[in-house]
C-alpha positions, 0 to 999 in steps of 0.5 A: 677652661674658656676665656672670653674677651669682652670689648666695650666701646663707644662709637660716636658720629661727630659734626663739630670739631669740639666733639673730638678730643680723647678718641683712641681711633678715628674712622673716616667712613666711605663717601659717595661725594669725597670732594664735598665731604672733605670741604665740609671737614675743612669748613668745620675745622674737623680736619684740623682737629683730626690732624692734631689728634693724629700728631698726638698718636690717635689712629686715623683709619679711612674706609674707601672714600675716607681713605681718599680723604685722609690722603695728601695727594 
């Protein structure tokens, strides 16, 4: 007997904090310009929404520069 696992997911790229809400995981991708991208997340209140969702239990995963963005220091 063969078992198959079918995983379905929706991947979306957000540019406004209002586009976030009920995600299972948030992935912050790598960046060539980490400082400017972090400023952009702050200016658009996306960082505030990510923090709110993380406190609610949403997984936040950073890749390369994205890992630096989610750091505290």
